[in-house]
BADO-556468 format. One record per residue: residue in one letter; x, y, z of N, C-alpha, C in turn. Coordinates in steps of 0.001 Angstrom, whole numbers, padded with zeros to 6 digits, always signed. Layout:
<badrens>
AXYZXYZXYZ...
</badrens>
This chain:
<badrens>
M+015987-007304-000692+014704-007996-000805+014869-009193-001728R+014477-010362-001231+014730-011569-001992+013813-011662-003204T+014255-012418-004207+013474-012639-005410+012532-013811-005196I+011311-013682-005656+010307-014729-005514+010216-015535-006808D+010272-016845-006673+010030-017727-007812+008578-018176-007725K+007691-017449-008389+006259-017711-008261+005874-019074-008821S+006706-019626-009686+006384-020937-010254+006495-022042-009215K+007174-021767-008111+007348-022761-007048+006491-022461-005828A+005510-021584-005979+004644-021241-004853+003899-022475-004362S+003740-022573-003047+003022-023697-002450+002175-023179-001298T+001349-024057-000756+000505-023643+000365+001335-023294+001597S+002569-023736+001660+003430-023336+002781+003722-021837+002720D+003762-021264+001523+003943-019812+001394+002715-019065+001912L+001543-019633+001673+000322-019032+002201+000296-019130+003725D+000696-020278+004236+000762-020480+005684+001738-019494+006322T+002895-019322+005705+003887-018377+006214+003340-016962+006224A+002644-016587+005158+002104-015229+005067+001134-014942+006203L+000227-015871+006470-000729-015646+007554-000029-015603+008900K+000907-016512+009124+001572-016566+010434+002461-015348+010670Q+003025-014784+009611+003764-013528+009768+002834-012419+010231C+001622-012408+009697+000645-011398+010112+000230-011606+011568I+000025-012850+011950-000368-013128+013338+000760-012763+014291D+001993-013073+013913+003136-012713+014763+003203-011203+014958L+003003-010461+013874+003034-009007+013973+001877-008506+014838A+000704-009098+014656-000459-008692+015442-000227-008919+016933Q+000446-010004+017276+000677-010311+018687+001756-009436+019316Q+002533-008758+018490+003520-007821+019018+002895-006478+019382L+001702-006241+018874+001006-004980+019135+000210-005079+020435P-000071-003953+021075-000862-003984+022314-002202-004674+022104T-002677-005329+023144-003917-006098+023049-005087-005259+022571Y-005131-003984+022971-006291-003149+022615-006440-002995+021107T-005328-003065+020358-005411-002874+018912-006172-004007+018225W-006340-005136+018911-007072-006261+018332-008521-005876+018043Q-009116-005074+018942-010529-004735+018812-010789-003243+018615Q-009737-002423+018627-009925-000980+018484-009169-000457+017268Q-009747+000530+016608-009079+001171+015479-007967+002093+015962S-006869+002095+015222-005788+003052+015473-005885+004262+014567H-006741+004165+013556-006930+005237+012576-008270+004993+011911A-008949+006066+011535-010292+005928+010968-010319+005082+009702E-009193+005041+008963-009137+004278+007717-008536+002889+007898L-008245+002511+009131-007624+001213+009392-008506+000405+010337S-008747-000842+009986-009570-001725+010816-008794-002197+012033P-009493-002683+013058-008784-003315+014178-007955-004502+013692V-006881-004781+014398-005970-005863+014002-006707-007202+013887G-007588-007486+014851-008296-008761+014826-009158-008938+013595W-009686-007825+013070-010485-007928+011849-009606-008357+010684H-008408-007820+010583-007523-008191+009474-007217-009686+009495I-006902-010221+010670-006572-011654+010738-007797-012487+010391G-008949-012137+010959-010164-012877+010644-010539-012773+009184H-010359-011604+008606-010653-011395+007183-009770-012288+006314M-008488-012379+006636-007592-013226+005841-008032-014685+005872V-008413-015156+007053-008859-016550+007168-010163-016753+006405L-011088-015793+006497-012333-015925+005744-012079-015933+004241I-011207-015052+003764-010940-014982+002327-010387-016315+001820E-009501-016930+002591-009039-018274+002214-010231-019217+002071R-011061-019238+003095-012191-020177+003133-013200-019876+002024Y-013445-018616+001789-014426-018245+000774-014008-018731-000607W-012756-018476-000981-012323-018840-002332-012102-020335-002484V-011599-020979-001450-011340-022421-001571-012632-023223-001440Y-013381-022982-000373-014581-023790-000132-015764-023367-001016E-016062-022066-001007-017289-021629-001688-017119-021516-003195K-016026-020926-003649-015871-020660-005069-015299-021839-005848V-014486-022660-005204-013901-023811-005905-014647-025107-005590M-014933-025329-004296-015525-026601-003883-017045-026544-003765N-017628-025356-003983-019083-025189-003912-019644-025569-002543R-018912-025174-001487-019358-025394-000108-019422-024029+000573P-020597-023414+000621-020722-022031+001090-020213-021811+002507V-019579-020662+002699-019144-020207+004019-020342-019553+004701S-020384-019580+006014-021538-019070+006753-021731-017573+006538D-023000-017162+006525-023331-015751+006382-022787-014934+007547K-022734-015522+008736-022238-014800+009912-020799-014372+009712E-019961-015267+009167-018565-014909+008893-018478-013796+007853K-019289-013908+006809-019253-012914+005746-019667-011535+006262E-020689-011522+007114-021206-010246+007617-020152-009477+008404L-019252-010184+009059-018207-009508+009827-016968-009231+008996Y-016572-010152+008151-015255-010070+007525-015238-009662+006055F-016407-009563+005411-016428-008981+004077-016483-007463+004224P-015562-006717+003633-015507-005266+003862-016795-004540+003518W-017472-004936+002439-018659-004221+001998-019885-004537+002859L-019766-005514+003762-020874-005843+004661-020623-005365+006085S-019432-004823+006337-019037-004489+007698-018316-003147+007723P-019010-002050+008045-018351-000741+008105-017187-000744+009102K-016117-000058+008753-014913-000074+009590-015193+000277+011049H-016001+001309+011264-016207+001779+012628-017047+000826+013473E-017664-000192+012855-018477-001165+013589-017749-002474+013843R-016610-002663+013232-015964-003978+013274-015455-004355+014661G-014854-003389+015355-014249-003700+016637-015218-004238+017659Q-016413-003664+017719-017382-004078+018733-017930-005469+018464Q-017753-005978+017253-018241-007321+016911-017170-008396+017069L-015926-007981+017276-014829-008949+017320-014715-009623+018687P-014461-010937+018703-014133-011599+019969-012762-011131+020459A-012479-011359+021739-011163-011050+022289-010102-011902+021595R-008866-011400+021589-007789-012086+020885-007610-013520+021358E-007638-013738+022690-007400-015090+023219-008522-016055+022848D-009708-015520+022557-010819-016376+022140-010826-016595+020631Q-010411-015592+019890-010525-015651+018440-009387-016432+017781L-008161-016244+018265-007005-016815+017564-007040-018338+017445P-007352-019090+018521-007361-020557+018366-008307-021032+017272L-009484-020411+017186-010444-020802+016148-009906-020453+014769L-009291-019284+014629-008761-018885+013329-007640-019817+012875Y-006770-020214+013814-005723-021185+013479-006345-022484+012957E-007372-022959+013650-008012-024220+013269-008632-024129+011882L-009358-023041+011610-009979-022866+010303-008930-022746+009197H-007853-022044+009492-006770-021902+008517-006163-023252+008160E-005899-024067+009147-005310-025390+008876-006254-026248+008040Q-007544-026171+008324-008524-026921+007526-008504-026459+006067T-008419-025161+005886-008425-024620+004525-007167-025011+003770L-006016-024981+004449-004772-025405+003791-004876-026850+003313A-005433-027711+004156-005577-029122+003774-006504-029251+002570A-007605-028514+002578-008539-028564+001449-007898-028027+000178L-007143-026952+000299-006489-026373-000879-005446-027332-001436N-004705-027987-000579-003737-028986-001053-004435-030088-001836D-005594-030545-001338-006349-031591-002038-006819-031081-003407V-007296-029849-003440-007779-029264-004693-006649-029155-005705L-005499-028673-005252-004375-028482-006171-003809-029815-006666A-003975-030863-005861-003476-032185-006256-004423-032899-007206D-005648-032429-007301-006661-033062-008144-006655-032397-009512N-006050-033046-010478-005888-032444-011802-007212-032149-012491T-008293-032831-012083-009576-032629-012756-010144-031246-012474T-009700-030600-011375-010223-029274-011035-009473-028156-011737C-008353-028472-012361-007481-027420-012890-008011-026760-014145E-009175-027223-014627-009798-026517-015726-010488-025243-015239Q-010736-025174-013930-011338-023958-013400-010400-022780-013608E-010977-021657-014006-010174-020469-014282-009394-020021-013052L-009987-020192-011885-009326-019773-010645-008052-020557-010359L-007970-021776-010869-006853-022645-010522-005781-022718-011594K-006056-022194-012773-005083-022267-013848-003801-021532-013460N-002684-022183-013713-001364-021580-013461-001180-021122-012007N-001889-021806-011086-001753-021506-009658-002316-020129-009291Y-003275-019643-010077-003771-018286-009855-004299-018083-008438L-005178-018965-007974-005819-018748-006680-004798-018701-005554L-003847-019614-005569-002823-019627-004518-002033-018324-004522L-001619-017873-005700-000853-016627-005792-001697-015427-005371F-002972-015460-005712-003886-014386-005312-003980-014300-003789L-004133-015441-003132-004271-015459-001670-002972-015053-000977I-001843-015525-001483-000550-015153-000883-000367-013642-000934Q-000633-013055-002094-000475-011607-002230-001465-010855-001345H-002684-011349-001294-003701-010724-000441-003217-010631+001003H-002665-011717+001525-002199-011723+002913-001038-010757+003111H-000140-010714+002148+001012-009821+002300+000597-008349+002203Q-000450-008057+001465-000954-006682+001467-001481-006306+002850H-002137-007255+003501-002617-006984+004860-001459-006901+005851R-000387-007609+005583+000782-007492+006467+001329-006069+006428E+001364-005458+005254+001809-004075+005175+000840-003149+005912T-000457-003457+005815-001442-002656+006554-001230-002783+008059L-000856-003960+008531-000578-004125+009958+000609-003267+010385H+001577-003092+009509+002684-002174+009808+002179-000730+009862Q+001196-000401+009047+000597+000932+009137-000076+001120+010495I-000735+000082+010990-001363+000148+012305-000308+000322+013390A+000795-000415+013279+001884-000255+014248+002409+001171+014241Q+002511+001756+013056+002956+003146+012939+001968+004089+013627Q+000687+003882+013410-000313+004741+014030-000297+004610+015549H-000099+003396+016040+000009+003198+017487+001182+004001+018040A+002320+003955+017348+003501+004701+017805+003238+006204+017806L+002525+006689+016798+002225+008119+016710+001364+008583+017888Q+000516+007704+018372-000393+008063+019447+000219+007889+020840Q+001310+007118+020938+001826+006752+022249+003066+007510+022683H+003792+008109+021752+005119+008614+022102+005057+009843+023014D+006097+010027+023825+006294+011241+024606+007148+012208+023801D+007218+013452+024272+008060+014432+023592+009504+013935+023562Y+010180+014223+022487+011514+013674+022250+012442+014798+021823L+013606+014857+022447+014612+015855+022076+015622+015199+021149P+015543+015463+019843+016491+014831+018918+017883+015405+019108P+018914+014581+019059+020279+015078+019227+020696+015997+018087D+020110+015805+016927+020387+016674+015782+019263+016517+014772M+019336+017251+013691+018361+017119+012609+019061+017443+011304P+018518+016974+010192+019198+017230+008920+019124+018702+008534T+020027+019086+007683+020002+020417+007087+019245+020336+005770A+018370+021294+005539+017628+021317+004280+018596+021392+003104T+018313+020618+002068+019167+020618+000881+018366+021061-000328A+019060+021509-001354+018408+021921-002594+017748+020718-003269V+016680+020981-003971+015976+019921-004684+016820+019434-005845I+016911+018113-005974+017666+017521-007077+016806+017559-008341T+017307+018224-009365+016591+018328-010637+016384+016946-011253P+015196+016652-011813+015012+015382-012528+016158+015138-013500D+016940+014094-013243+018247+013947-013870+018321+012902-014975I+017215+012249-015278+017215+011229-016327+016340+011711-017478S+016902+011741-018671+016159+012151-019862+015626+010921-020579I+014353+010911-020845+013709+009789-021524+013139+010283-022853A+013518+009649-023930+013067+010059-025259+011610+009668-025485A+010973+010391-026363+009607+010041-026758+009587+008610-027288A+008523+007889-026975+008479+006480-027376+007060+005960-027316T+006820+004910-028057+005625+004103-027879+006047+002877-027092T+005465+002709-025937+005921+001676-025013+004790+000716-024691R+005141-000454-024181+004135-001416-023729+004058-001338-022215L+002854-001154-021714+002611-001042-020289+001760-002212-019816G+001840-002492-018515+001045-003562-017937+001851-004828-017744H+001251-005775-017041+001928-007039-016741+001833-007981-017932N+002743-008948-017971+002759-009864-019118+001615-010878-019088G+000825-010852-018000-000385-011662-018013-000276-012990-017305D+000846-013297-016633+000887-014568-015920+000060-014446-014635A-000020-015542-013893-001039-015652-012851-000849-014727-011658I+000310-014124-011502+000516-013295-010316-000086-011900-010467A-000422-011494-011664-000901-010136-011902-002324-009947-011390Y-002599-008764-010831-003965-008375-010508-004656-007835-011764D-005983-007788-011700-006732-007420-012911-006395-006018-013415N-006085-005075-012496-005830-003706-012958-004469-003535-013622E-003626-004576-013579-002344-004546-014281-002465-005057-015714L-003661-005466-016102-003901-006125-017380-004917-005332-018197P-004911-005543-019530-003908-006274-020304-002740-005368-020674T-001670-005987-021151-000589-005165-021697-001110-004404-022910H-000610-003206-023090-001122-002361-024169-000071-001319-024516E-000170-000768-025680+000768+000256-026117+000298+001632-025672H+001284+002468-025345+000992+003844-024936+002098+004737-025484T+001721+005857-026062+002703+006779-026630+003036+007877-025627L+004319+008064-025393+004810+009059-024437+005618+010120-025158D+005431+011377-024779+006339+012435-025196+007630+012305-024391S+008672+012985-024828+009918+012975-024062+009688+013642-022707F+010433+013208-021702+010284+013775-020365+011578+013552-019579H+011643+014189-018416+012743+013991-017479+012166+013449-016183I+012925+012584-015521+012458+012011-014259+013641+011857-013314A+013390+012048-012029+014463+011934-011044+014823+010470-010817S+016104+010206-010638+016549+008831-010416+016206+008337-009020T+015974+009269-008074+015657+008893-006697+014392+009607-006236A+013773+009043-005212+012620+009693-004599+013084+010917-003808V+012187+011853-003588+012512+013070-002831+012921+012696-001410S+014023+013264-000951+014554+012943+000377+013906+013803+001452S+014111+013394+002694+013606+014171+003827+014273+015535+003898A+015563+015605+003571+016266+016893+003602+015724+017841+002526E+015384+017316+001363+014764+018146+000330+013394+018641+000788Y+012644+017749+001409+011308+018135+001865+011376+019160+002997L+012409+019068+003818+012600+020050+004878+012733+021455+004288G+013363+021555+003120+013474+022850+002457+012113+023429+002128F+011190+022591+001703+009814+023012+001423+009149+023560+002683I+009333+022865+003799+008739+023311+005060+009344+024644+005499E+010676+024727+005460+011346+025936+005945+011079+027146+005059D+010710+026896+003802+010383+027996+002898+008905+028376+002983G+008214+027802+003952+006799+028129+004126+005891+027456+003134G+006295+026301+002632+005508+025626+001603+004084+025312+002017Y+003894+025025+003306+002543+024716+003774+001672+025965+003895E+002285+027139+003793+001541+028399+003903+001415+029114+002567R+001927+028529+001495+001934+029184+000192+000837+028607-000698E-000225+029339-000839-001383+028859-001594-001027+028563-003040D-000044+029288-003592+000303+029096-004995+000882+027714-005278C+001306+027006-004236+001868+025663-004425+000794+024579-004484W-000406+024911-004058-001413+023887-003819-002544+023954-004838S-003152+022797-005101-004414+022788-005844-005477+023389-004934S-006592+023791-005500-007650+024398-004679-008183+023412-003650S-008366+022158-004062-008858+021155-003109-007792+020824-002076G-006536+020800-002496-005454+020540-001557-005300+021647-000536W-005451+022886-000991-005348+024029-000084-006474+024005+000956G-007671+023662+000504-008787+023550+001442-008569+022444+002449W-008076+021297+001966-007784+020160+002861-006707+020522+003866R-005617+021166+003405-004509+021517+004294-004984+022409+005443H-005868+023386+005135-006348+024285+006179-007375+023612+007093E-008258+022847+006514-009270+022153+007318-008619+021196+008309Q-007587+020475+007860-006922+019482+008708-005742+020062+009495Q-005400+021304+009236-004277+021961+009930-002976+021165+009757I-002666+020824+008521-001487+020031+008196-000295+020955+007986D+000843+020633+008617+002041+021453+008414+003324+020645+008315C+003195+019316+008202+004381+018451+008077+003913+017050+007716P+004823+016145+007322+004432+014752+007084+003817+014124+008338T+003015+013110+008151+002282+012490+009255+003179+012090+010412N+004356+011573+010107+005211+011025+011156+006328+011976+011586W+006217+013258+011261+007183+014256+011738+006588+015021+012908R+007440+015376+013836+007069+016218+014968+008175+017253+015176R+007825+018347+015854+008802+019399+016095+008922+019667+017585H+010147+019581+018083+010402+019867+019488+010287+021371+019724S+010078+021755+020963+009943+023177+021293+011193+023981+020957N+012333+023296+020819+013576+024008+020453+013705+024198+018939G+012699+023746+018187+012698+023946+016747+013190+022768+015931R+013756+021760+016571+014273+020613+015820+013141+019657+015427W+013174+019259+014171+012240+018245+013695+012782+016857+014008Y+011871+015935+014298+012230+014526+014449+011113+013676+013855R+011348+012397+013792+010419+011475+013129+009983+010402+014123I+008786+009893+013933+008305+008756+014730+008070+007592+013787D+008794+006502+013992+008489+005313+013210+007795+004306+014118Y+007554+003102+013606+006768+002131+014367+007424+001740+015684A+008743+001983+015818+009446+001651+017060+009537+002834+018013G+009086+004024+017584+009136+005184+018457+009839+006364+017810P+010097+007433+018582+010722+008638+018032+012192+008419+017697C+012669+009112+016666+014053+008971+016235+014453+010187+015402T+015740+010305+015165+016259+011392+014346+015871+011178+012885I+015595+012244+012185+015271+012166+010760+016547+011925+009961D+016525+010906+009121+017622+010651+008185+017362+011497+006946G+018150+012528+006766+017920+013451+005657+018072+012819+004296T+018820+011721+004187+019043+011090+002884+017942+010114+002512A+017142+009690+003494+016078+008718+003231+014871+009403+002599P+014104+008690+001789+012913+009301+001187+011927+009776+002241V+011359+010935+002042+010282+011397+002910+009079+010485+002676Q+008320+010216+003748+007182+009303+003649+005987+009856+004406M+004868+009176+004225+003607+009483+004894+003073+010849+004482L+003096+011059+003158+002551+012266+002552+001271+011928+001795S+000348+012876+001759-000825+012759+000896-000446+013139-000534H-001336+012842-001461-001137+013287-002840-001130+014808-002897Y-001957+015440-002083-001979+016896-002038-000600+017456-001689E+000042+016881-000678+001355+017360-000257+002418+017075-001308A+002353+015883-001903+003322+015538-002942+003218+016501-004113Q+001998+016797-004499+001778+017713-005622+002240+019129-005269A+001977+019568-004030+002393+020910-003596+003917+021028-003595F+004599+019985-003104+006069+020022-003107+006591+020134-004534A+006020+019314-005435+006489+019323-006821+006316+020705-007442R+005193+021342-007185+004953+022687-007733+005930+023693-007119W+006143+023582-005823+007089+024478-005147+008486+024350-005752A+008861+023106-006077+010187+022854-006635+010293+023238-008108G+009163+023541-008743+009180+023910-010153+009039+022729-011089F+008564+021612-010578+008428+020408-011395+007006+019858-011241R+006847+018568-011464+005556+017910-011329+005780+016465-010913L+004715+015764-010624+004797+014331-010389+004798+013606-011736P+005458+012454-011827+005373+011676-013072+004016+011005-013190T+003587+010748-014403+002437+009870-014583+002906+008435-014335E+001966+007560-014052+002375+006170-013834+002883+005544-015131M+002433+006048-016270+002921+005537-017547+004402+005888-017719E+004754+007125-017353+006167+007524-017392+006983+006715-016399W+006433+006511-015206+007145+005770-014161+007470+004354-014640E+006457+003661-015138+006673+002270-015543+007636+002171-016725H+007516+003086-017672+008399+003057-018838+009856+003271-018448S+010097+004103-017446+011478+004459-017077+011999+003698-015867Q+011223+002745-015321+011576+002143-014032+012937+001440-014017H+013409+000979-015167+014737+000332-015195+015850+001313-014836H+015592+002590-014986+016608+003614-014690+016509+004146-013266L+015475+003740-012555+015165+004379-011283+015640+003558-010089N+015994+004269-009033+016219+003653-007727+014877+003708-006995W+014205+002575-006891+012874+002577-006292+012715+001406-005331G+011704+001506-004484+011417+000425-003542+011502+000829-002088K+011719+002128-001820+011827+002577-000422+010586+003324+000050C+009697+003669-000860+008406+004258-000506+007476+004114-001698W+006173+004105-001432+005212+004212-002515+005265+005624-003070E+005177+005769-004374+005369+007073-005003+004085+007524-005692W+003568+008662-005216+002367+009225-005821+002625+009601-007286C+001677+009267-008132+001762+009639-009546+000755+010739-009855D+000891+011334-011027+000107+012514-011381-001292+012178-011849N-001543+010930-012163-002821+010560-012763-003726+009808-011796Q-005019+009893-012083-005990+009126-011325-005928+007650-011739F-006394+006791-010862-006460+005350-011097-007530+005087-012155Y-007175+004345-013190-008083+004158-014321-007941+002732-014847P-008944+002234-015589-008844+000891-016177-008033+000922-017466Y-007172-000053-017641-006459-000172-018900-007437-000534-020021P-007112-000177-021263-007981-000560-022387-008158-002081-022429G-009392-002532-022452-009665-003964-022446-009715-004567-021061F-009784-003724-020025-009828-004217-018646-010943-005232-018453N-010626-006298-017724-011605-007326-017386-011485-007637-015897A-012531-007383-015129-012495-007623-013680-012350-009116-013405F-011388-009479-012524-011155-010875-012177-010285-010920-010926P-010546-011789-009976-011573-012828-009957-012933-012358-009459Y-013039-011066-009082-014352-010534-008708-014390-009059-009087D-015581-008516-009150-015761-007180-009686-015237-006091-008758G-015110-006404-007464-014862-005361-006485-013418-005046-006172Y-012428-005774-006733-011042-005471-006369-010601-004129-006940S-010905-003865-008193-010433-002646-008853-011541-001722-009320R-012579-002268-009915-013558-001452-010618-014177-000334-009769P-014543-000564-008496-015169+000521-007732-014273+001735-007539W-012969+001563-007712-012024+002629-007410-011612+003413-008655F-012197+003049-009804-012035+003877-011007-013084+004998-010950D-013048+005765-009883-014129+006694-009565-013736+008161-009703G-012522+008415-010203-012064+009786-010329-011602+010408-009029K-011588+009629-007953-011172+010132-006645-009866+009494-006157H-009464+008405-006788-008260+007679-006368-007100+007973-007320Y-005933+008145-006735-004710+008372-007505-003800+007156-007383T-003023+006929-008423-002150+005766-008461-000827+006049-007766L-000292+005030-007107+001070+005054-006570+001825+003883-007174R+003097+004095-007465+003960+003034-007986+005143+002824-007047G+005811+001696-007235+006994+001396-006450+006730+000353-005392A+007229+000597-004191+007082-000295-003047+007697+000408-001849A+007273+000016-000647+007811+000605+000571+008648-000421+001314Q+009177-000023+002471+010079-000902+003213+009376-002157+003721F+008055-002111+003863+007319-003266+004375+006578-004012+003269T+006815-003653+002034+006151-004320+000918+006818-005660+000638S+006010-006687+000519+006523-008037+000300+007097-008210-001101P+008102-009079-001251+008586-009422-002598+007484-010004-003488W+006440-010559-002884+005328-011085-003687+004562-009955-004363I+004694-008753-003848+003978-007591-004377+004884-006701-005207K+006144-006626-004847+007058-005658-005451+007361-006027-006905R+006734-005294-007820+006979-005462-009251+006632-004156-009948P+007271-003853-011064+007064-002552-011710+005641-002298-012163S+004894-003345-012446+003540-003152-012972+002489-003013-011881F+002858-003239-010615+001870-003202-009535+001341-001785-009347R+000026-001669-009223-000625-000357-009103-001319-000253-007742N-000803+000630-006900-001474+000950-005648-002385+002145-005889F-003385+002354-005047-004321+003455-005320-005012+003892-004027Y-005033+005214-003838-005673+005811-002661-006228+007180-003040T-007127+007696-002195-007640+009047-002389-006555+010064-002071A-006728+011283-002574-005675+012304-002508-005331+012730-001094D-006246+012534-000142-005998+012964+001230-005344+011890+002088T-005074+010725+001535-004534+009603+002316-003080+009855+002703R-002765+009702+003987-001385+009927+004433-000973+008989+005567H-001746+007910+005787-001329+006928+006791-000503+005800+006160I-000285+005870+004849+000502+004858+004139+001940+005338+004000F+002828+004444+003577+004261+004772+003469+004538+005368+002084S+004020+006587+001892+003988+007202+000572+004870+008427+000491G+005589+008551-000609+006429+009714-000883+006221+010157-002316L+007286+010646-002941+007141+011145-004309+008479+011168-005030R+008386+011311-006335+009516+011479-007238+009150+012616-008191L+010126+013375-008612+009864+014522-009468+010046+014205-010953A+009293+014904-011766+009413+014773-013222+009244+016152-013848A+009581+016224-015122+009436+017483-015858+009176+017179-017326
</badrens>
């Protein structure tokens, strides 16, 4: 994964981000443009339209004081448009894309003019290229979501598959890195690429702990399945046990079992053999926590994860942490109240790291992902701690 020099970011990076999303969207079946592939995922066309609106909203309305139409906001602002209603309001792909391209090009030209006008740089949104970096990251987050949609499409379309082989379950690797008790500084250093929930940097005292150098592999997770982990109530929290039975969950989202007993995996390109050495993915927090308990360990807190990240092999899956998503001391919502604050609700758990589709613009040790405990359509796995 290439290194990003954020100091050299330009509107061409924003243009590239949107066009990568459009290219991915056009590789998916036409029906996905207006239909949901999963209850928690919007139709593809909504994501593209939302990205174009967000550009226009921040550049025209918030910087240039030229309001965007209410009609656009009603469809593409998430809090004004329930997920299950979005598809029926979307134009067909062939009708929508030309207009979105045109609006995007207009916004790029306006943003270039704004960035070239030094008199506007006193605005908080424009200092240190904040707005441009915010928009670039926003688009790349949606690009990862489009990969989630591609994965869901594959899960719904595949035929039964006879894998030529499958991995052998392996013993769980004991958390192998010892970290001494310390007072550490957590959070981002505060430059313009950071989101509000990564700020401010602050001190946190940690007791000594152990953490695994690698994420849990598919072969390790297979051991949990073969030992009846999904049927052992003692491994699960009470809410997790109720969820597992209600949803009839018995394996990761993208695993399937052939009638001959062999497990296989479905990725966005279709069914394939499970790589036992690769991190297991598409697990809920409930499943991650159950595996950790079964193995005799626990999940790390995000504070432990960030403090020890220099020692870790990370970046192949999002890793569920043991703590709920919370505001750092001195948290200040920016550039709007709704990015982080609504999710400090005691229902969302933090994930750290990055997955195979995570952009270099996002991949950093301080980045905090967050989802509810039952979420399993994301590229999420786990790491063990003690």
